[in-house]
SEGUTI-848092 format. One line per 2 residues: their letters; for each residue z, y, x of N, C-alpha, C. Coordinates in steps of 0.02 Angstrom, whole numbers, plus 50000, padded with zeros to 5 digits. Layout:
a = Z/Y/X/Z/Y/X/Z/Y/X  ...
This chain:
mk = 52318/49771/49629/52265/49798/49674/52271/49879/49682  52279/49890/49745/52271/49975/49762/52218/49992/49727
ky = 52218/50062/49707/52162/50095/49669/52095/50113/49705  52119/50091/49767/52046/50108/49802/52027/50042/49845
al = 52062/49982/49805/52056/49918/49848/51952/49910/49852  51938/49950/49794/51862/49929/49791/51820/49955/49842
ig = 51852/50009/49868/51811/50040/49910/51830/49991/49983  51881/49969/49987/51892/49937/50060/51840/49892/50055
cs = 51819/49843/50016/51781/49770/49988/51697/49807/50017  51700/49861/50003/51641/49883/49985/51584/49875/50081
fc = 51656/49873/50131/51623/49881/50184/51603/49808/50212  51633/49757/50178/51622/49685/50219/51559/49666/50196
fl = 51480/49693/50225/51429/49678/50208/51381/49680/50268  51323/49664/50278/51293/49676/50324/51250/49733/50321
lg = 51237/49762/50365/51178/49804/50348/51119/49779/50346  51069/49808/50300/50999/49774/50288/51013/49728/50230
sa = 51054/49731/50189/51063/49688/50129/51025/49722/50069  51052/49729/50012/51016/49752/49958/50982/49815/49950
cs = 51006/49859/50006/50970/49922/49996/50943/49927/50057  50897/49978/50082/50849/49977/50126/50846/50056/50145
pe = 50853/50091/50222/50853/50158/50203/50804/50204/50195  50814/50234/50145/50763/50285/50124/50717/50313/50171
en = 50747/50318/50250/50696/50353/50275/50645/50329/50304  50634/50241/50285/50584/50202/50308/50547/50183/50236
te = 50556/50212/50180/50529/50192/50120/50486/50263/50096  50415/50228/50072/50387/50282/50037/50412/50305/49983
ap = 50436/50363/49969/50449/50386/49901/50404/50372/49828  50434/50333/49793/50405/50328/49721/50390/50400/49691
ae = 50369/50384/49624/50349/50436/49587/50422/50465/49548  50435/50537/49558/50495/50570/49545/50516/50554/49476
ed = 50585/50545/49469/50585/50531/49399/50635/50585/49373  50614/50650/49349/50626/50693/49333/50615/50746/49265
sa = 50609/50710/49202/50581/50728/49144/50635/50785/49128  50615/50843/49089/50660/50873/49053/50677/50855/48964
dh = 50730/50833/48972/50757/50800/48912/50809/50847/48870  50777/50826/48848/50826/50862/48812/50876/50822/48758
ep = 53052/50573/47506/53116/50548/47476/53177/50579/47518  53218/50606/47511/53275/50633/47558/53305/50590/47607
vq = 53331/50600/47662/53354/50549/47701/53440/50558/47706  53462/50512/47698/53547/50501/47691/53568/50510/47765
ae = 53624/50523/47776/53659/50526/47833/53659/50462/47864  53653/50432/47921/53654/50366/47937/53745/50347/47948
pe = 53770/50290/47928/53845/50282/47949/53857/50304/48024  53929/50310/48014/53954/50359/48076/53951/50305/48145
ek = 53950/50244/48119/53969/50197/48187/53891/50195/48233  53843/50201/48168/53776/50185/48200/53759/50260/48239
tv = 53786/50313/48214/53774/50371/48250/53788/50368/48327  53846/50333/48328/53883/50325/48382/53837/50292/48447
en = 53815/50237/48408/53791/50186/48451/53711/50209/48467  53681/50257/48451/53615/50289/48474/53639/50366/48494
ss = 53678/50372/48495/53693/50449/48521/53669/50439/48597  53654/50504/48622/53625/50518/48691/53664/50508/48751
ad = 53724/50516/48723/53782/50467/48775/53764/50423/48786  53752/50369/48751/53747/50295/48765/53678/50266/48772
re = 53630/50321/48766/53565/50305/48794/53556/50330/48872  53500/50276/48902/53486/50292/48951/53428/50348/48985
ep = 53407/50395/49009/53378/50419/49011/53323/50390/49079  53254/50392/49059/53207/50337/49108/53206/50390/49162
ee = 53212/50350/49218/53221/50383/49290/53139/50406/49303  53136/50480/49337/53074/50486/49358/53053/50454/49414
ee = 52986/50432/49410/52962/50393/49462/52926/50450/49522  52961/50434/49587/52950/50476/49643/52899/50433/49676
yd = 52860/50492/49713/52796/50448/49759/52797/50499/49820  52755/50467/49863/52770/50492/49941/52733/50537/49954
et = 52659/50545/49908/52599/50567/49924/52587/50595/49855  52537/50648/49865/52501/50678/49802/52423/50678/49813
ep = 52400/50661/49753/52337/50660/49764/52294/50743/49761  52251/50742/49818/52230/50804/49822/52186/50846/49773
lt = 52135/50808/49725/52105/50829/49676/52138/50834/49614  52189/50794/49607/52223/50802/49543/52303/50822/49538
ge = 52321/50835/49590/52392/50840/49615/52450/50799/49564  52433/50738/49560/52473/50690/49545/52500/50660/49599
gt = 52556/50627/49582/52593/50582/49626/52564/50504/49651  52571/50492/49705/52533/50411/49718/52588/50392/49778
de = 52576/50331/49789/52611/50307/49828/52582/50296/49909  52499/50300/49884/52466/50317/49947/52396/50356/49936
vs = 52377/50398/49970/52297/50420/49957/52251/50390/49974  52198/50374/49941/52132/50355/49975/52121/50391/50040
py = 52100/50358/50080/52068/50389/50152/52003/50404/50146  51965/50387/50090/51893/50390/50085/51873/50469/50063
rp = 51813/50489/50072/51784/50554/50022/51768/50530/49961  51766/50599/49939/51742/50599/49865/51672/50576/49850
va = 51656/50563/49829/51586/50529/49786/51568/50557/49726  51521/50609/49737/51493/50640/49670/51438/50622/49642
vm = 51436/50590/49577/51381/50564/49542/51362/50602/49486  51278/50607/49490/51263/50641/49426/51250/50590/49375
in = 51290/50615/49309/51281/50558/49248/51250/50619/49193  51204/50565/49145/51167/50589/49097/51214/50601/49052
nh = 51185/50665/49000/51229/50682/48949/51169/50695/48886  51102/50672/48898/51061/50652/48844/51107/50610/48794
pk = 51083/50640/48732/51107/50604/48659/51111/50522/48685  51036/50510/48694/51037/50427/48718/51059/50400/48786
ar = 51103/50438/48811/51146/50415/48852/51211/50411/48844  51228/50417/48787/51299/50426/48762/51302/50349/48727
pq = 51372/50319/48739/51432/50337/48752/51416/50334/48841  51448/50363/48873/51440/50371/48959/51495/50307/48996
tg = 51485/50284/49045/51532/50242/49071/51555/50256/49124  51632/50256/49145/51673/50264/49198/51676/50344/49199
in = 51656/50371/49152/51677/50451/49189/51749/50470/49168  51789/50438/49125/51863/50446/49131/51906/50439/49184
ka = 51867/50408/49242/51908/50406/49315/51908/50460/49352  51835/50500/49341/51832/50568/49378/51893/50610/49380
di = 51886/50643/49445/51946/50685/49452/51927/50750/49423  51878/50766/49441/51850/50821/49423/51759/50822/49403
vy = 51760/50844/49328/51680/50844/49303/51664/50909/49299  51598/50927/49316/51578/50994/49303/51511/50978/49256
ev = 51513/51035/49202/51464/51020/49137/51421/51067/49149  51357/51077/49165/51304/51123/49182/51245/51109/49141
lt = 51189/51159/49116/51158/51149/49097/51089/51122/49141  51046/51098/49122/50993/51073/49164/50923/51112/49119
eg = 50878/51076/49092/50835/51095/49055/50847/51099/48985  50814/51149/48943/50832/51154/48885/50908/51175/48857
dm = 50923/51146/48802/51007/51138/48784/51053/51099/48803  51022/51053/48852/51061/50986/48862/51101/51007/48936
tr = 51165/50980/48933/51188/50985/49001/51191/50928/49034  51216/50930/49090/51234/50863/49142/51290/50874/49177
fl = 51311/50813/49198/51394/50795/49233/51388/50793/49289  51416/50815/49343/51430/50810/49417/51504/50771/49403
av = 51517/50710/49415/51584/50682/49410/51602/50689/49483  51667/50702/49499/51690/50700/49556/51741/50650/49568
yq = 51726/50583/49610/51796/50526/49611/51828/50507/49677  51885/50529/49669/51922/50511/49739/51991/50483/49732
se = 52023/50490/49671/52103/50453/49672/52088/50390/49624  52027/50396/49590/52007/50327/49557/51942/50320/49575
qp = 51924/50242/49549/51860/50225/49555/51838/50181/49511  51800/50193/49466/51781/50133/49403/51754/50105/49431
ee = 51733/50033/49388/51688/49973/49430/51637/49985/49416  51598/50015/49369/51520/50049/49339/51505/50118/49320
lg = 51461/50139/49339/51457/50215/49321/51378/50229/49294  51378/50267/49242/51315/50271/49220/51318/50306/49146
pv = 51252/50322/49123/51197/50309/49153/51187/50371/49225  51156/50354/49271/51155/50390/49322/51081/50426/49324
rs = 51085/50508/49328/51008/50537/49312/51007/50584/49357  50944/50614/49361/50920/50654/49421/50967/50710/49447
ar = 50951/50731/49502/50983/50788/49543/50961/50858/49518  50998/50898/49532/50976/50985/49539/51015/51012/49589
dy = 50973/51063/49623/51008/51106/49665/51063/51120/49669  51109/51155/49608/51159/51178/49607/51200/51134/49590
fi = 51188/51065/49571/51247/51012/49583/51249/50986/49637  51214/50995/49703/51223/50966/49760/51262/51021/49807
dl = 51259/51082/49780/51304/51139/49804/51353/51127/49771  51389/51095/49722/51454/51092/49697/51462/51022/49728
aa = 51448/50983/49745/51476/50925/49777/51489/50936/49845  51436/50987/49878/51471/51003/49953/51525/51033/49944
gy = 51559/51055/49901/51627/51085/49903/51682/51052/49902  51668/50978/49896/51721/50923/49907/51687/50880/49974
ds = 51642/50921/50003/51634/50873/50062/51605/50797/50037  51562/50789/49970/51565/50716/49933/51502/50676/49961
lf = 51502/50627/49959/51450/50583/49953/51422/50589/49891  51350/50602/49885/51321/50617/49836/51279/50548/49791
va = 51278/50551/49737/51234/50483/49712/51203/50515/49643  51118/50501/49651/51085/50520/49580/51043/50483/49579
hg = 51003/50485/49535/50935/50425/49513/50883/50494/49503  50840/50505/49559/50788/50553/49541/50803/50632/49571
ws = 50763/50668/49562/50779/50747/49598/50727/50790/49573  50735/50853/49561/50695/50896/49556/50681/50921/49624
pe = 50593/50961/49631/50575/50958/49691/50626/51020/49737  50683/51060/49707/50727/51078/49747/50779/51058/49781
ak = 50808/51001/49734/50862/50950/49742/50819/50904/49808  50756/50890/49806/50736/50841/49867/50736/50865/49927
qm = 50703/50950/49912/50696/50968/49985/50767/50988/50016  50830/50996/49974/50881/51007/49997/50913/50945/50028
lq = 50912/50887/49996/50941/50828/50011/50913/50799/50080  50827/50802/50081/50786/50783/50140/50815/50824/50196
sg = 50842/50871/50190/50849/50933/50229/50940/50908/50269  50953/50874/50230/51025/50854/50256/51106/50900/50221
aa = 51079/50935/50170/51137/50969/50122/51179/50925/50107  51172/50859/50102/51227/50815/50075/51198/50723/50092
py = 51262/50687/50100/51240/50626/50116/51245/50583/50042  51163/50558/50052/51165/50537/49975/51124/50474/49967
ln = 51129/50457/49903/51099/50382/49884/51054/50403/49824  51000/50392/49830/50947/50410/49765/50913/50341/49740
gl = 50924/50337/49669/50914/50276/49646/50838/50256/49643  50789/50310/49641/50732/50308/49665/50701/50247/49711
fh = 50746/50240/49751/50725/50190/49807/50765/50128/49819  50797/50125/49762/50833/50050/49752/50834/50051/49672
dg = 50787/50060/49643/50788/50035/49562/50777/49959/49566  50828/49933/49538/50836/49848/49518/50858/49821/49585
tl = 50887/49861/49625/50934/49813/49674/51008/49848/49678  51009/49908/49700/51073/49944/49687/51079/49969/49632
fq = 51041/50000/49607/51036/50034/49531/51002/49975/49486  51042/49972/49430/51016/49905/49388/50996/49964/49306
rs = 50934/49932/49280/50938/49958/49215/50964/49912/49155  50972/49941/49109/51026/49924/49047/50950/49898/49002
se = 50968/49857/48977/50920/49833/48924/50911/49848/48857  51004/49888/48853/51012/49923/48773/50999/49988/48762
rq = 50965/50010/48824/50953/50088/48811/50865/50086/48843  50829/50167/48838/50778/50162/48862/50772/50206/48931
ap = 50748/50200/48977/50724/50251/49020/50702/50306/48992  50734/50367/49034/50770/50368/49100/50846/50371/49086
hn = 50851/50339/49034/50939/50335/49008/50965/50279/49010  50948/50225/49056/50980/50172/49059/50996/50152/49139
sy = 51001/50198/49185/51013/50180/49262/51080/50163/49273  51119/50116/49287/51178/50107/49300/51190/50085/49377
it = 51260/50096/49421/51271/50066/49481/51335/50051/49475  51346/49988/49511/51431/49988/49514/51462/50024/49583
fe = 51530/50057/49572/51562/50094/49631/51541/50043/49691  51551/49996/49700/51544/49954/49750/51468/49961/49781
da = 51425/49944/49758/51356/49956/49762/51328/50014/49794  51367/50075/49754/51356/50154/49794/51375/50156/49847
lq = 51445/50118/49852/51470/50124/49938/51437/50084/49974  51428/50042/49962/51371/49989/50024/51301/50027/50026
gl = 51277/50065/49985/51219/50078/49987/51212/50146/50042  51274/50183/50036/51302/50255/50054/51321/50230/50141
ss = 51365/50181/50119/51389/50158/50212/51327/50122/50251  51269/50093/50220/51208/50055/50251/51189/50124/50293
kg = 51169/50161/50266/51139/50223/50295/51173/50269/50363  51241/50248/50366/51260/50260/50415/51305/50342/50413
ye = 51335/50350/50338/51374/50411/50326/51453/50390/50352  51480/50444/50360/51547/50450/50391/51573/50442/50330
me = 51632/50385/50315/51655/50371/50238/51725/50388/50234  51756/50377/50277/51840/50418/50279/51829/50488/50300
qd = 51869/50514/50274/51886/50584/50271/51944/50610/50244  51992/50660/50267/52044/50704/50236/52021/50749/50186
vs = 52042/50758/50137/52014/50801/50074/52063/50849/50065  52041/50916/50075/52070/50961/50056/52102/50970/49990
pn = 52168/50980/49966/52170/50982/49897/52178/51057/49867  52170/51059/49797/52154/51110/49752/52247/51145/49751
hf = 52235/51201/49720/52312/51222/49700/52349/51193/49634  52401/51170/49637/52444/51124/49589/52501/51167/49583
ke = 52523/51165/49507/52582/51173/49488/52624/51139/49445  52676/51116/49435/52687/51060/49390/52678/51067/49340
eg = 52693/51130/49311/52677/51158/49210/52628/51195/49228  52590/51196/49267/52523/51250/49272/52548/51309/49266
ys = 52505/51366/49253/52518/51431/49250/52577/51443/49207  52613/51497/49228/52648/51540/49187/52635/51609/49172
ds = 52614/51610/49100/52579/51682/49109/52583/51711/49044  52633/51764/49009/52632/51795/48936/52584/51807/48912
ta = 52531/51824/48930/52477/51833/48905/52415/51791/48877  52433/51714/48902/52401/51664/48864/52397/51667/48796
se = 52332/51638/48760/52330/51629/48692/52335/51558/48678  52345/51539/48611/52336/51472/48579/52278/51456/48587
ae = 52269/51385/48602/52208/51357/48598/52213/51282/48593  52228/51264/48541/52220/51206/48519/52158/51153/48524
dv = 52114/51196/48482/52048/51159/48468/52006/51217/48497  51952/51202/48537/51917/51259/48573/51848/51220/48574
si = 51799/51256/48560/51727/51218/48558/51682/51279/48594  51656/51243/48629/51605/51284/48686/51525/51265/48665
wy = 51489/51320/48627/51424/51320/48609/51383/51333/48681  51334/51298/48685/51264/51287/48717/51214/51319/48690
rd = 51197/51390/48692/51148/51393/48634/51127/51373/48584  51184/51368/48539/51198/51375/48468/51155/51279/48446
ky = 51145/51247/48492/51106/51188/48484/51159/51126/48508  51205/51130/48559/51238/51076/48582/51315/51093/48576
vv = 51349/51062/48553/51436/51100/48553/51481/51044/48596  51535/51072/48630/51581/51027/48657/51639/51058/48644
kf = 51692/50997/48596/51759/51025/48586/51812/50999/48617  51844/51018/48640/51906/50999/48668/51986/51015/48623
sy = 52010/50959/48592/52074/50943/48556/52141/50951/48589  52188/50986/48583/52239/50962/48626/52290/50918/48581
de = 52305/50862/48624/52366/50824/48610/52418/50825/48640  52463/50870/48593/52531/50892/48603/52587/50828/48632
ee = 52575/50770/48611/52605/50711/48636/52596/50685/48691  52527/50688/48711/52510/50683/48785/52496/50738/48829
eq = 52508/50809/48786/52515/50847/48839/52415/50859/48879  52367/50834/48837/52312/50837/48874/52248/50857/48810
ye = 52200/50882/48832/52141/50894/48802/52092/50822/48788  52080/50829/48721/52018/50762/48709/51951/50795/48695
rs = 51913/50759/48720/51841/50782/48728/51795/50769/48662  51770/50799/48638/51703/50775/48599/51656/50809/48610
sd = 51582/50763/48599/51522/50794/48623/51476/50799/48548  51466/50860/48525/51423/50865/48467/51460/50822/48395
nt = 51524/50845/48403/51559/50829/48353/51594/50749/48344  51564/50704/48409/51590/50637/48417/51626/50625/48460
aa = 51690/50593/48437/51733/50588/48506/51688/50549/48569  51712/50582/48624/51671/50563/48697/51709/50498/48722
id = 51692/50437/48692/51726/50369/48719/51701/50342/48785  51739/50319/48829/51720/50294/48882/51687/50227/48870
ta = 51642/50201/48882/51634/50118/48861/51668/50064/48915  51689/50084/48969/51726/50043/49020/51800/50037/48992
td = 51836/50089/48958/51907/50081/48938/51906/50087/48852  51846/50106/48824/51848/50111/48753/51902/50182/48730
eq = 51927/50212/48778/51958/50275/48765/51926/50345/48767  51948/50383/48722/51914/50453/48721/51941/50488/48789
ta = 51883/50528/48819/51896/50559/48876/51935/50615/48861  52013/50616/48924/52046/50668/48897/52067/50702/48971
vk = 52071/50751/48981/52094/50803/49018/52154/50845/49032  52183/50864/49080/52236/50916/49088/52205/50994/49086
ni = 52167/50991/49111/52126/51085/49135/52053/51079/49106  52057/51119/49061/51989/51141/49058/51947/51213/49076
fi = 51911/51215/49125/51905/51291/49164/51833/51301/49134  51832/51345/49089/51752/51374/49065/51734/51459/49104
ve = 51680/51441/49139/51665/51495/49174/51577/51525/49162  51577/51589/49164/51506/51619/49143/51485/51623/49222
ap = 51414/51610/49223/51372/51618/49279/51304/51643/49260  51265/51685/49283/51207/51704/49274/51144/51625/49271
hr = 51116/51632/49223/51068/51579/49220/51000/51597/49207  50940/51581/49241/50870/51609/49249/50817/51532/49234
vi = 50788/51546/49193/50730/51475/49194/50678/51503/49243  50663/51449/49294/50618/51458/49342/50542/51440/49331
dd = 50532/51381/49308/50467/51349/49292/50455/51306/49231  50389/51297/49233/50358/51284/49162/50416/51210/49130
kg = 50445/51189/49172/50488/51130/49171/50551/51153/49121  50565/51209/49122/50622/51240/49104/50685/51230/49167
rr = 50669/51207/49205/50727/51197/49249/50757/51279/49281  50822/51284/49287/50877/51334/49309/50878/51351/49360
ei = 50858/51428/49390/50935/51431/49436/50993/51471/49430  51039/51440/49435/51117/51474/49411/51150/51502/49470
dl = 51171/51538/49481/51229/51597/49517/51291/51551/49521  51306/51516/49562/51378/51490/49554/51410/51513/49637
ss = 51388/51582/49637/51419/51588/49702/51460/51668/49708  51426/51708/49661/51454/51770/49637/51526/51775/49606
gg = 51533/51738/49575/51616/51729/49529/51598/51779/49478  51642/51788/49411/51636/51787/49364/51700/51786/49317
eg = 51695/51794/49245/51741/51786/49199/51730/51711/49181  51816/51710/49179/51824/51632/49153/51908/51604/49096
ll = 51895/51558/49081/51949/51562/49046/51973/51486/49058  52056/51465/49067/52073/51409/49091/52132/51403/49038
lq = 52110/51330/49029/52150/51315/48964/52197/51247/48976  52263/51246/48967/52313/51204/48993/52365/51206/48943
ng = 52386/51142/48923/52454/51152/48868/52449/51180/48820  52396/51177/48801/52363/51209/48726/52369/51291/48721
ka = 52360/51305/48774/52354/51383/48789/52287/51384/48833  52257/51460/48826/52215/51493/48856/52216/51563/48892
lt = 52206/51559/48965/52225/51616/49011/52151/51635/49012  52155/51700/49014/52074/51753/49037/52099/51759/49099
vq = 52048/51741/49154/52062/51742/49208/51974/51752/49250  51979/51751/49313/51905/51763/49337/51912/51701/49371
wk = 51841/51700/49410/51831/51633/49440/51801/51650/49506  51802/51612/49566/51784/51643/49626/51741/51567/49650
ke = 51702/51583/49709/51681/51524/49734/51726/51504/49808  51766/51466/49830/51797/51481/49885/51773/51414/49932
eg = 51752/51405/49989/51733/51340/50016/51694/51292/49981  51648/51326/49926/51618/51289/49904/51645/51261/49822
ri = 51706/51276/49820/51740/51254/49750/51739/51321/49694  51732/51302/49640/51740/51337/49583/51816/51335/49567
lp = 51841/51400/49585/51932/51408/49564/51953/51477/49528  52015/51458/49502/52043/51520/49454/52060/51569/49486
vk = 52059/51640/49476/52087/51683/49505/52118/51744/49452  52167/51774/49459/52196/51836/49411/52220/51886/49439
dg = 52197/51942/49439/52226/51998/49481/52215/51976/49544  52181/51953/49581/52185/51931/49653/52215/51885/49674
qd = 52249/51850/49618/52293/51797/49641/52278/51720/49620  52273/51675/49667/52258/51599/49641/52291/51587/49578
ip = 52262/51553/49520/52295/51520/49473/52294/51448/49487  52341/51423/49472/52351/51333/49482/52324/51295/49430
fa = 52308/51249/49452/52276/51195/49396/52358/51159/49381  52356/51121/49311/52410/51081/49310/52392/51026/49350
pg = 52443/50974/49355/52417/50914/49388/52391/50849/49325  52337/50831/49340/52300/50803/49316/52209/50815/49329
kt = 52179/50785/49281/52106/50791/49281/52079/50848/49254  52029/50880/49271/52006/50944/49280/51928/50932/49256
wi = 51904/50988/49190/51830/50985/49163/51817/51050/49183  51774/51073/49215/51738/51140/49216/51671/51147/49185
nv = 51675/51172/49144/51600/51190/49087/51584/51269/49116  51522/51257/49141/51473/51322/49170/51435/51338/49093
ip = 51447/51401/49080/51402/51426/49039/51362/51492/49052  51312/51514/49035/51273/51553/49031/51300/51633/49019
ss = 51305/51681/49061/51343/51729/49061/51304/51795/49015  51223/51768/48978/51220/51802/48935/51227/51797/48854
sg = 51268/51744/48835/51310/51727/48788/51371/51752/48811  51394/51722/48868/51468/51710/48879/51547/51700/48859
ie = 51591/51707/48874/51652/51670/48825/51649/51688/48766  51645/51755/48763/51649/51793/48699/51608/51756/48629
gs = 51538/51757/48658/51474/51717/48627/51477/51634/48610  51506/51608/48655/51509/51533/48665/51576/51503/48648
vq = 51609/51523/48644/51688/51499/48634/51721/51511/48573  51743/51464/48537/51780/51482/48475/51825/51444/48481
gv = 51889/51479/48450/51959/51422/48446/52022/51445/48491  51998/51528/48529/52051/51534/48558/52070/51598/48525
e = 52134/51592/48505/52176/51638/48464/52190/51711/48487
């Protein structure tokens, strides 16, 4: 089955199925709580048999296309738009489901010392996603950088205003709880809302949104960046206000970073595998609390200092926002991502990389 066959099947339904248009539904109460022996020589004949001259090197697989958001080879690129999904990261919401298939994940603070994920899917689609959580305005801005369809369950007042004003094509679980979005009996609300990818696409399509669209690619280079100033970075920790820690450990054999959350391996329940990515991009941004709920205003437009981890090394860079995307630059030049998945951690500039990041030599 092609990787996006699920998307194709999602349009074989009649409008007016399980989901009804939000525009004709009175909004329920907002779901938006603040959570927070030495070896002898082999006989000569055996050595000859196993010599490199007698072994066939595996052929490198060739592809016709390149995935726009991972830079990886593929036989066919999905014609459909990216789908950005708000994923809960409260301790009661872990481990998450379906996040391993995201091309890009933004991890950003919401209220208190807890982060939330914006997972952007394009090259792969998981069967199920969750727990899905409520939107914040800055996540909508980030999703817009990929012209993504947007999926959340709940919203802050600012996010509500943005979405109802047309800032992004969206699907909100507030209006489809128990129909498109299902509650898991194994967890307590609000940490138990899940949706299948197929149902998400059906709900979005039923609202008349454009589903197919070319996707502008990010900048990739096969070996990533090449810079003599890069530092060793094999076990890197990112602290959020000394309360919550994310750790990325480099697997040299697989050439990727494995993620842990609060010193526990981040396992995806759908695959029973630890989340692993090729690129870790850590960026500083000004944060400001704006209300008594602890919601934040985060400046994700002005640029600032950054740290890009690839291949067990870290490069000091800057970040810029270009056409809605947070991208690495150095001395005015674009810095490439290594082909593969990317995790972007946004941290407060008040503590910054120097105060929040450990493990870079």
